[in-house]
SEFIZA-3560 file (N, C-alpha, C; in Angstrom, 3 decimals):
REM SEFIZA-3560
<numar><xx>32.742</xx><yy>-158.932</yy><zz>-46.709</zz><atom>N</atom></numar>
<numar><xx>32.688</xx><yy>-159.700</yy><zz>-45.481</zz><atom>CA</atom></numar>
<numar><xx>31.931</xx><yy>-158.908</yy><zz>-44.418</zz><atom>C</atom></numar>
<numar><xx>31.057</xx><yy>-159.604</yy><zz>-43.717</zz><atom>N</atom></numar>
<numar><xx>30.238</xx><yy>-158.953</yy><zz>-42.699</zz><atom>CA</atom></numar>
<numar><xx>31.030</xx><yy>-158.692</yy><zz>-41.433</zz><atom>C</atom></numar>
<numar><xx>30.595</xx><yy>-157.687</yy><zz>-40.750</zz><atom>N</atom></numar>
<numar><xx>31.158</xx><yy>-157.304</yy><zz>-39.470</zz><atom>CA</atom></numar>
<numar><xx>30.891</xx><yy>-158.412</yy><zz>-38.433</zz><atom>C</atom></numar>
<numar><xx>31.844</xx><yy>-158.684</yy><zz>-37.572</zz><atom>N</atom></numar>
<numar><xx>31.673</xx><yy>-159.731</yy><zz>-36.561</zz><atom>CA</atom></numar>
<numar><xx>30.518</xx><yy>-159.390</yy><zz>-35.623</zz><atom>C</atom></numar>
<numar><xx>30.304</xx><yy>-158.087</yy><zz>-35.384</zz><atom>N</atom></numar>
<numar><xx>29.191</xx><yy>-157.654</yy><zz>-34.540</zz><atom>CA</atom></numar>
<numar><xx>27.856</xx><yy>-158.045</yy><zz>-35.171</zz><atom>C</atom></numar>
<numar><xx>27.728</xx><yy>-157.844</yy><zz>-36.468</zz><atom>N</atom></numar>
<numar><xx>26.496</xx><yy>-158.198</yy><zz>-37.186</zz><atom>CA</atom></numar>
<numar><xx>26.289</xx><yy>-159.703</yy><zz>-37.142</zz><atom>C</atom></numar>
<numar><xx>27.351</xx><yy>-160.470</yy><zz>-37.317</zz><atom>N</atom></numar>
<numar><xx>27.233</xx><yy>-161.933</yy><zz>-37.267</zz><atom>CA</atom></numar>
<numar><xx>26.754</xx><yy>-162.394</yy><zz>-35.891</zz><atom>C</atom></numar>
<numar><xx>27.269</xx><yy>-161.786</yy><zz>-34.848</zz><atom>N</atom></numar>
<numar><xx>26.827</xx><yy>-162.136</yy><zz>-33.494</zz><atom>CA</atom></numar>
<numar><xx>25.366</xx><yy>-161.773</yy><zz>-33.288</zz><atom>C</atom></numar>
<numar><xx>24.970</xx><yy>-160.617</yy><zz>-33.799</zz><atom>N</atom></numar>
<numar><xx>23.568</xx><yy>-160.223</yy><zz>-33.703</zz><atom>CA</atom></numar>
<numar><xx>22.666</xx><yy>-161.176</yy><zz>-34.490</zz><atom>C</atom></numar>
<numar><xx>23.122</xx><yy>-161.590</yy><zz>-35.669</zz><atom>N</atom></numar>
<numar><xx>22.350</xx><yy>-162.551</yy><zz>-36.463</zz><atom>CA</atom></numar>
<numar><xx>22.118</xx><yy>-163.834</yy><zz>-35.667</zz><atom>C</atom></numar>
<numar><xx>23.163</xx><yy>-164.321</yy><zz>-35.020</zz><atom>N</atom></numar>
<numar><xx>23.028</xx><yy>-165.532</yy><zz>-34.203</zz><atom>CA</atom></numar>
<numar><xx>22.073</xx><yy>-165.313</yy><zz>-33.033</zz><atom>C</atom></numar>
<numar><xx>22.173</xx><yy>-164.152</yy><zz>-32.392</zz><atom>N</atom></numar>
<numar><xx>21.286</xx><yy>-163.842</yy><zz>-31.267</zz><atom>CA</atom></numar>
<numar><xx>19.841</xx><yy>-163.720</yy><zz>-31.726</zz><atom>C</atom></numar>
<numar><xx>19.611</xx><yy>-163.068</yy><zz>-32.875</zz><atom>N</atom></numar>
<numar><xx>18.259</xx><yy>-162.960</yy><zz>-33.421</zz><atom>CA</atom></numar>
<numar><xx>17.687</xx><yy>-164.338</yy><zz>-33.724</zz><atom>C</atom></numar>
<numar><xx>18.493</xx><yy>-165.186</yy><zz>-34.339</zz><atom>N</atom></numar>
<numar><xx>18.042</xx><yy>-166.534</yy><zz>-34.683</zz><atom>CA</atom></numar>
<numar><xx>17.643</xx><yy>-167.302</yy><zz>-33.423</zz><atom>C</atom></numar>
<numar><xx>18.451</xx><yy>-167.232</yy><zz>-32.403</zz><atom>N</atom></numar>
<numar><xx>18.167</xx><yy>-167.938</yy><zz>-31.160</zz><atom>CA</atom></numar>
<numar><xx>16.896</xx><yy>-167.402</yy><zz>-30.488</zz><atom>C</atom></numar>
<numar><xx>16.755</xx><yy>-166.101</yy><zz>-30.431</zz><atom>N</atom></numar>
<numar><xx>15.593</xx><yy>-165.507</yy><zz>-29.768</zz><atom>CA</atom></numar>
<numar><xx>14.301</xx><yy>-165.771</yy><zz>-30.530</zz><atom>C</atom></numar>
<numar><xx>14.326</xx><yy>-165.655</yy><zz>-31.845</zz><atom>N</atom></numar>
<numar><xx>13.138</xx><yy>-165.939</yy><zz>-32.642</zz><atom>CA</atom></numar>
<numar><xx>12.727</xx><yy>-167.397</yy><zz>-32.466</zz><atom>C</atom></numar>
<numar><xx>13.691</xx><yy>-168.296</yy><zz>-32.457</zz><atom>N</atom></numar>
<numar><xx>13.401</xx><yy>-169.717</yy><zz>-32.256</zz><atom>CA</atom></numar>
<numar><xx>12.775</xx><yy>-169.958</yy><zz>-30.884</zz><atom>C</atom></numar>
<numar><xx>13.306</xx><yy>-169.306</yy><zz>-29.860</zz><atom>N</atom></numar>
<numar><xx>12.747</xx><yy>-169.455</yy><zz>-28.505</zz><atom>CA</atom></numar>
<numar><xx>11.313</xx><yy>-168.937</yy><zz>-28.439</zz><atom>C</atom></numar>
<numar><xx>11.062</xx><yy>-167.806</yy><zz>-29.058</zz><atom>N</atom></numar>
<numar><xx>9.717</xx><yy>-167.229</yy><zz>-29.048</zz><atom>CA</atom></numar>
<numar><xx>8.731</xx><yy>-168.164</yy><zz>-29.730</zz><atom>C</atom></numar>
<numar><xx>9.114</xx><yy>-168.702</yy><zz>-30.870</zz><atom>N</atom></numar>
<numar><xx>8.227</xx><yy>-169.629</yy><zz>-31.586</zz><atom>CA</atom></numar>
<numar><xx>7.962</xx><yy>-170.864</yy><zz>-30.733</zz><atom>C</atom></numar>
<numar><xx>8.981</xx><yy>-171.382</yy><zz>-30.077</zz><atom>N</atom></numar>
<numar><xx>8.834</xx><yy>-172.601</yy><zz>-29.282</zz><atom>CA</atom></numar>
<numar><xx>8.006</xx><yy>-172.392</yy><zz>-28.016</zz><atom>C</atom></numar>
<numar><xx>8.097</xx><yy>-171.226</yy><zz>-27.401</zz><atom>N</atom></numar>
<numar><xx>7.468</xx><yy>-171.052</yy><zz>-26.091</zz><atom>CA</atom></numar>
<numar><xx>6.201</xx><yy>-170.206</yy><zz>-26.088</zz><atom>C</atom></numar>
<numar><xx>6.096</xx><yy>-169.250</yy><zz>-26.975</zz><atom>N</atom></numar>
<numar><xx>4.993</xx><yy>-168.297</yy><zz>-26.885</zz><atom>CA</atom></numar>
<numar><xx>3.951</xx><yy>-168.409</yy><zz>-27.985</zz><atom>C</atom></numar>
<numar><xx>4.277</xx><yy>-169.022</yy><zz>-29.093</zz><atom>N</atom></numar>
<numar><xx>3.353</xx><yy>-169.108</yy><zz>-30.219</zz><atom>CA</atom></numar>
<numar><xx>2.454</xx><yy>-170.323</yy><zz>-30.041</zz><atom>C</atom></numar>
<numar><xx>1.159</xx><yy>-170.090</yy><zz>-30.178</zz><atom>N</atom></numar>
<numar><xx>0.174</xx><yy>-171.165</yy><zz>-29.975</zz><atom>CA</atom></numar>
<numar><xx>-0.206</xx><yy>-171.893</yy><zz>-31.272</zz><atom>C</atom></numar>
<numar><xx>0.106</xx><yy>-171.306</yy><zz>-32.408</zz><atom>N</atom></numar>
<numar><xx>-0.262</xx><yy>-171.871</yy><zz>-33.708</zz><atom>CA</atom></numar>
<numar><xx>0.535</xx><yy>-173.144</yy><zz>-33.980</zz><atom>C</atom></numar>
<numar><xx>-0.145</xx><yy>-174.264</yy><zz>-34.174</zz><atom>N</atom></numar>
<numar><xx>0.524</xx><yy>-175.543</yy><zz>-34.419</zz><atom>CA</atom></numar>
<numar><xx>1.303</xx><yy>-175.566</yy><zz>-35.728</zz><atom>C</atom></numar>
<numar><xx>0.878</xx><yy>-174.777</yy><zz>-36.704</zz><atom>N</atom></numar>
<numar><xx>1.601</xx><yy>-174.730</yy><zz>-37.978</zz><atom>CA</atom></numar>
<numar><xx>2.994</xx><yy>-174.129</yy><zz>-37.809</zz><atom>C</atom></numar>
<numar><xx>3.174</xx><yy>-173.303</yy><zz>-36.803</zz><atom>N</atom></numar>
<numar><xx>4.471</xx><yy>-172.665</yy><zz>-36.578</zz><atom>CA</atom></numar>
<numar><xx>5.398</xx><yy>-173.506</yy><zz>-35.727</zz><atom>C</atom></numar>
<numar><xx>4.880</xx><yy>-174.485</yy><zz>-35.024</zz><atom>N</atom></numar>
<numar><xx>5.704</xx><yy>-175.299</yy><zz>-34.132</zz><atom>CA</atom></numar>
<numar><xx>6.743</xx><yy>-176.110</yy><zz>-34.888</zz><atom>C</atom></numar>
<numar><xx>6.493</xx><yy>-176.399</yy><zz>-36.149</zz><atom>N</atom></numar>
<numar><xx>7.397</xx><yy>-177.244</yy><zz>-36.924</zz><atom>CA</atom></numar>
<numar><xx>8.241</xx><yy>-176.444</yy><zz>-37.916</zz><atom>C</atom></numar>
<numar><xx>8.298</xx><yy>-175.142</yy><zz>-37.730</zz><atom>N</atom></numar>
<numar><xx>9.142</xx><yy>-174.290</yy><zz>-38.567</zz><atom>CA</atom></numar>
<numar><xx>10.449</xx><yy>-174.038</yy><zz>-37.827</zz><atom>C</atom></numar>
<numar><xx>11.554</xx><yy>-174.167</yy><zz>-38.535</zz><atom>N</atom></numar>
<numar><xx>12.882</xx><yy>-173.951</yy><zz>-37.965</zz><atom>CA</atom></numar>
<numar><xx>13.490</xx><yy>-172.695</yy><zz>-38.570</zz><atom>C</atom></numar>
<numar><xx>14.031</xx><yy>-171.843</yy><zz>-37.735</zz><atom>N</atom></numar>
<numar><xx>14.748</xx><yy>-170.666</yy><zz>-38.208</zz><atom>CA</atom></numar>
<numar><xx>16.163</xx><yy>-171.125</yy><zz>-38.553</zz><atom>C</atom></numar>
<numar><xx>16.507</xx><yy>-171.068</yy><zz>-39.829</zz><atom>N</atom></numar>
<numar><xx>17.803</xx><yy>-171.591</yy><zz>-40.268</zz><atom>CA</atom></numar>
<numar><xx>18.881</xx><yy>-170.524</yy><zz>-40.337</zz><atom>C</atom></numar>
<numar><xx>18.477</xx><yy>-169.269</yy><zz>-40.588</zz><atom>N</atom></numar>
<numar><xx>19.472</xx><yy>-168.206</yy><zz>-40.731</zz><atom>CA</atom></numar>
<numar><xx>18.791</xx><yy>-166.857</yy><zz>-40.589</zz><atom>C</atom></numar>
<numar><xx>19.523</xx><yy>-165.896</yy><zz>-40.083</zz><atom>N</atom></numar>
<numar><xx>19.086</xx><yy>-164.503</yy><zz>-40.048</zz><atom>CA</atom></numar>
<numar><xx>20.196</xx><yy>-163.680</yy><zz>-40.681</zz><atom>C</atom></numar>
<numar><xx>19.804</xx><yy>-162.791</yy><zz>-41.574</zz><atom>N</atom></numar>
<numar><xx>20.773</xx><yy>-161.949</yy><zz>-42.276</zz><atom>CA</atom></numar>
<numar><xx>20.360</xx><yy>-160.483</yy><zz>-42.115</zz><atom>C</atom></numar>
<numar><xx>20.921</xx><yy>-159.810</yy><zz>-41.121</zz><atom>N</atom></numar>
<numar><xx>20.604</xx><yy>-158.406</yy><zz>-40.860</zz><atom>CA</atom></numar>
<numar><xx>21.495</xx><yy>-157.514</yy><zz>-41.722</zz><atom>C</atom></numar>
<numar><xx>20.937</xx><yy>-156.377</yy><zz>-42.116</zz><atom>N</atom></numar>
<numar><xx>21.737</xx><yy>-155.410</yy><zz>-42.874</zz><atom>CA</atom></numar>
<numar><xx>22.768</xx><yy>-154.774</yy><zz>-41.943</zz><atom>C</atom></numar>
<numar><xx>23.795</xx><yy>-154.188</yy><zz>-42.519</zz><atom>N</atom></numar>
<numar><xx>24.872</xx><yy>-153.614</yy><zz>-41.710</zz><atom>CA</atom></numar>
<numar><xx>24.412</xx><yy>-152.431</yy><zz>-40.868</zz><atom>C</atom></numar>
<numar><xx>23.355</xx><yy>-151.731</yy><zz>-41.303</zz><atom>N</atom></numar>
<numar><xx>22.834</xx><yy>-150.626</yy><zz>-40.503</zz><atom>CA</atom></numar>
<numar><xx>21.667</xx><yy>-151.067</yy><zz>-39.612</zz><atom>C</atom></numar>
<numar><xx>21.376</xx><yy>-152.360</yy><zz>-39.609</zz><atom>N</atom></numar>
<numar><xx>20.318</xx><yy>-152.977</yy><zz>-38.789</zz><atom>CA</atom></numar>
<numar><xx>18.929</xx><yy>-152.428</yy><zz>-39.085</zz><atom>C</atom></numar>
<numar><xx>18.717</xx><yy>-151.901</yy><zz>-40.287</zz><atom>N</atom></numar>
<numar><xx>17.401</xx><yy>-151.371</yy><zz>-40.639</zz><atom>CA</atom></numar>
<numar><xx>16.414</xx><yy>-152.473</yy><zz>-41.039</zz><atom>C</atom></numar>
<numar><xx>16.918</xx><yy>-153.632</yy><zz>-41.424</zz><atom>N</atom></numar>
<numar><xx>16.060</xx><yy>-154.763</yy><zz>-41.746</zz><atom>CA</atom></numar>
<numar><xx>16.852</xx><yy>-156.057</yy><zz>-41.594</zz><atom>C</atom></numar>
<numar><xx>16.118</xx><yy>-157.154</yy><zz>-41.562</zz><atom>N</atom></numar>
<numar><xx>16.760</xx><yy>-158.473</yy><zz>-41.497</zz><atom>CA</atom></numar>
<numar><xx>15.908</xx><yy>-159.469</yy><zz>-42.262</zz><atom>C</atom></numar>
<numar><xx>16.547</xx><yy>-160.359</yy><zz>-42.978</zz><atom>N</atom></numar>
<numar><xx>15.865</xx><yy>-161.471</yy><zz>-43.633</zz><atom>CA</atom></numar>
<numar><xx>15.974</xx><yy>-162.669</yy><zz>-42.705</zz><atom>C</atom></numar>
<numar><xx>14.849</xx><yy>-163.337</yy><zz>-42.506</zz><atom>N</atom></numar>
<numar><xx>14.813</xx><yy>-164.522</yy><zz>-41.648</zz><atom>CA</atom></numar>
<numar><xx>14.465</xx><yy>-165.703</yy><zz>-42.541</zz><atom>C</atom></numar>
<numar><xx>15.346</xx><yy>-166.687</yy><zz>-42.575</zz><atom>N</atom></numar>
<numar><xx>15.160</xx><yy>-167.864</yy><zz>-43.411</zz><atom>CA</atom></numar>
<numar><xx>14.607</xx><yy>-168.996</yy><zz>-42.549</zz><atom>C</atom></numar>
<numar><xx>13.615</xx><yy>-169.691</yy><zz>-43.085</zz><atom>N</atom></numar>
<numar><xx>12.970</xx><yy>-170.772</yy><zz>-42.341</zz><atom>CA</atom></numar>
<numar><xx>12.971</xx><yy>-172.055</yy><zz>-43.171</zz><atom>C</atom></numar>
<numar><xx>12.827</xx><yy>-173.175</yy><zz>-42.480</zz><atom>N</atom></numar>
<numar><xx>12.643</xx><yy>-174.449</yy><zz>-43.162</zz><atom>CA</atom></numar>
<numar><xx>11.651</xx><yy>-175.275</yy><zz>-42.365</zz><atom>C</atom></numar>
<numar><xx>11.101</xx><yy>-176.289</yy><zz>-43.026</zz><atom>N</atom></numar>
<numar><xx>10.138</xx><yy>-177.161</yy><zz>-42.376</zz><atom>CA</atom></numar>
<numar><xx>10.056</xx><yy>-178.462</yy><zz>-43.160</zz><atom>C</atom></numar>
<numar><xx>9.634</xx><yy>-179.504</yy><zz>-42.472</zz><atom>N</atom></numar>
<numar><xx>9.447</xx><yy>-180.784</yy><zz>-43.152</zz><atom>CA</atom></numar>
<numar><xx>7.972</xx><yy>-181.049</yy><zz>-43.435</zz><atom>C</atom></numar>
<numar><xx>7.135</xx><yy>-180.050</yy><zz>-43.174</zz><atom>N</atom></numar>
<numar><xx>5.696</xx><yy>-180.194</yy><zz>-43.400</zz><atom>CA</atom></numar>
<numar><xx>5.371</xx><yy>-179.981</yy><zz>-44.877</zz><atom>C</atom></numar>
<numar><xx>4.098</xx><yy>-180.217</yy><zz>-45.220</zz><atom>N</atom></numar>
<numar><xx>3.655</xx><yy>-180.018</yy><zz>-46.595</zz><atom>CA</atom></numar>
<numar><xx>3.691</xx><yy>-178.532</yy><zz>-46.943</zz><atom>C</atom></numar>
<numar><xx>3.794</xx><yy>-178.243</yy><zz>-48.236</zz><atom>N</atom></numar>
<numar><xx>3.954</xx><yy>-176.869</yy><zz>-48.710</zz><atom>CA</atom></numar>
<numar><xx>2.849</xx><yy>-175.935</yy><zz>-48.230</zz><atom>C</atom></numar>
<numar><xx>1.591</xx><yy>-176.399</yy><zz>-48.240</zz><atom>N</atom></numar>
<numar><xx>0.486</xx><yy>-175.540</yy><zz>-47.810</zz><atom>CA</atom></numar>
<numar><xx>0.627</xx><yy>-175.146</yy><zz>-46.345</zz><atom>C</atom></numar>
<numar><xx>1.033</xx><yy>-176.072</yy><zz>-45.511</zz><atom>N</atom></numar>
<numar><xx>1.217</xx><yy>-175.780</yy><zz>-44.093</zz><atom>CA</atom></numar>
<numar><xx>2.374</xx><yy>-174.819</yy><zz>-43.881</zz><atom>C</atom></numar>
<numar><xx>3.426</xx><yy>-174.974</yy><zz>-44.661</zz><atom>N</atom></numar>
<numar><xx>4.579</xx><yy>-174.072</yy><zz>-44.553</zz><atom>CA</atom></numar>
<numar><xx>4.171</xx><yy>-172.662</yy><zz>-44.965</zz><atom>C</atom></numar>
<numar><xx>3.428</xx><yy>-172.544</yy><zz>-46.073</zz><atom>N</atom></numar>
<numar><xx>2.964</xx><yy>-171.228</yy><zz>-46.516</zz><atom>CA</atom></numar>
<numar><xx>2.102</xx><yy>-170.570</yy><zz>-45.447</zz><atom>C</atom></numar>
<numar><xx>1.205</xx><yy>-171.351</yy><zz>-44.850</zz><atom>N</atom></numar>
<numar><xx>0.352</xx><yy>-170.837</yy><zz>-43.795</zz><atom>CA</atom></numar>
<numar><xx>1.181</xx><yy>-170.405</yy><zz>-42.591</zz><atom>C</atom></numar>
<numar><xx>2.183</xx><yy>-171.176</yy><zz>-42.247</zz><atom>N</atom></numar>
<numar><xx>3.057</xx><yy>-170.842</yy><zz>-41.134</zz><atom>CA</atom></numar>
<numar><xx>3.859</xx><yy>-169.582</yy><zz>-41.373</zz><atom>C</atom></numar>
<numar><xx>4.385</xx><yy>-169.425</yy><zz>-42.576</zz><atom>N</atom></numar>
<numar><xx>5.162</xx><yy>-168.236</yy><zz>-42.916</zz><atom>CA</atom></numar>
<numar><xx>4.259</xx><yy>-167.005</yy><zz>-42.908</zz><atom>C</atom></numar>
<numar><xx>3.041</xx><yy>-167.138</yy><zz>-43.405</zz><atom>N</atom></numar>
<numar><xx>2.099</xx><yy>-166.012</yy><zz>-43.352</zz><atom>CA</atom></numar>
<numar><xx>1.793</xx><yy>-165.643</yy><zz>-41.903</zz><atom>C</atom></numar>
<numar><xx>1.712</xx><yy>-166.639</yy><zz>-41.047</zz><atom>N</atom></numar>
<numar><xx>1.494</xx><yy>-166.371</yy><zz>-39.629</zz><atom>CA</atom></numar>
<numar><xx>2.659</xx><yy>-165.625</yy><zz>-39.011</zz><atom>C</atom></numar>
<numar><xx>3.880</xx><yy>-165.960</yy><zz>-39.418</zz><atom>N</atom></numar>
<numar><xx>5.053</xx><yy>-165.251</yy><zz>-38.917</zz><atom>CA</atom></numar>
<numar><xx>5.106</xx><yy>-163.815</yy><zz>-39.405</zz><atom>C</atom></numar>
<numar><xx>4.642</xx><yy>-163.596</yy><zz>-40.621</zz><atom>N</atom></numar>
<numar><xx>4.687</xx><yy>-162.258</yy><zz>-41.196</zz><atom>CA</atom></numar>
<numar><xx>3.651</xx><yy>-161.325</yy><zz>-40.594</zz><atom>C</atom></numar>
<numar><xx>2.611</xx><yy>-161.872</yy><zz>-40.001</zz><atom>N</atom></numar>
<numar><xx>1.551</xx><yy>-161.006</yy><zz>-39.448</zz><atom>CA</atom></numar>
<numar><xx>1.894</xx><yy>-160.486</yy><zz>-38.079</zz><atom>C</atom></numar>
//
């Protein structure tokens, strides 16, 4: 079971990443990507960010590559 502190941080990361995508990112392919979950490690050395979209697969791949850069 994860620490409650980590769970709160995961929620905060998810909210902040979503806000950044909505307000600061100019790429239209990223506008339709939703951050569904963030899973940070217990030592906070890394985090997995899960996304979803209703767009076509090619656009989603392009959007995810844009997020990774």
